[in-house]
N, C-alpha and C positions, 0 to 999 in steps of 0.2 A: 516458452511454455506452449503446450499443445494448443493449437487453435488460436494462438496469439495474433492479434491484429494491431497494427499501428493505429494510433489516434493522436489527434492534434496536441493534447496536453502532454502526452508522453514525449512527443517530438520536441515541443517547445521547451520543456524543462530538461530534456536530455536524460530521461530515466532509462536505465537498463533493467529489465525484469527477467528473473529466472524463477521457475517454480517446479515443484515435484510433489505430487500428491497434495496434502494439506499444508504445505510449507511454501513460502515464497520469499525472495530477496529482491529488493529494489535498491539500485545504486545510482548515485547522482554526484557528479563533480561540480561543486559550487563555483559559480563565477558571478560577475556583476549583475547579470539578469535575475539572479535569485535573491538579491539583497533588498531590504526595505530602506527607507530614507535615512535610517540611523546606521546603516552599514552592516547589519547582521542579516542572516538568512531569514526571509519572511516566513512566518508561521504557516502560511498557506502552502508553502513548498513542502514542509514536513508533513502536513495533513495530506497533500496529494500523494506523497510517497506511501504513507500508511494506507490510505483508502485504496490505492491501486494495488498494493501488495495484498491487502485483504481480499480484494476481488479475485486476484490470481490464485491465492490459496484456496478460496472457496470453490472456484472453477475446478480445481484439482480433485475435489470430492464429488463432483457431479457426474452424471452419466448422460449419454445421448446428447441431445441439443438443448438441454436445460441450461439456464443462465442465472445470473444473480444480480442483486442491486443492494446498495447500502441501505440499511434501516437506520442505524445510528453509529457514529464513531466519536469516541471521546479521547482527546489527545491531551496529555499533560506535558508541557514544555518544561524541562528541567534545567537546561543551561543554554545560553546563546551560542550560536555558531557564526563565525565570521568568514571562514574559508575551509577548504578541504573537501574530502570525499565523505559523503553521507551514505549510510547503509541502513535500510529498514529491514529487519528480520521479522517475519510474520508467521504465525502458526495457528492452526485451527485448534480450539479448545474442545468444542463439541459440535459435531455435524448432525443436526436433526433433519427430519424430512422436509421441514419448511423454513427453518432458521438455523444459520450457522454462527456460532460464537467464536470470536478470534481475539488474540493478543498480539501486540507488536512492541518492539523496541527500536529506536533509531539511534545509531551510533555514528560518531565522528572519531575514527580511530578506535581507541579503547575507551573512549568517554561516551557514556550513555547520555544523550541530549534530550530524548523524549521517550515517553511510553504511551501506549494506547490500548484501548479495548474497543471492540465493535461487534455489531450484529449485521448479518447479511441475509436477505430473503432469498429463498430458492424459488425460482420462477420456472414453471413447466413450459417447455417449448410448445408452441401452437401446433395442433395436429395438422398434418399435410395431406 
């Protein structure tokens, strides 16, 4: 994505992020580091994918040096995941001047395992 920076969580989880305008995709290959004590992918991994994708999609709607931050993200876990490649597909529903509304689905192959909605604040860059 334009202006993408690496960050610790992205590197630790192994997320690959692509974005174009108000859409983003986050892909992650599950391995043992993503599992909870019961052997399924920890919910926080899916949350991180959705939140990161929403940030990338929001940035695609902004101009200049403006940036964004999560206001709220609601994730519904539909089915457990034990292995495989996860893909979060995120899209902007409405980009307002101060708040951007988004939706996301997380897939393991053709199986939808989570769905999410979120709001991101648009933060104006400090004047230089």
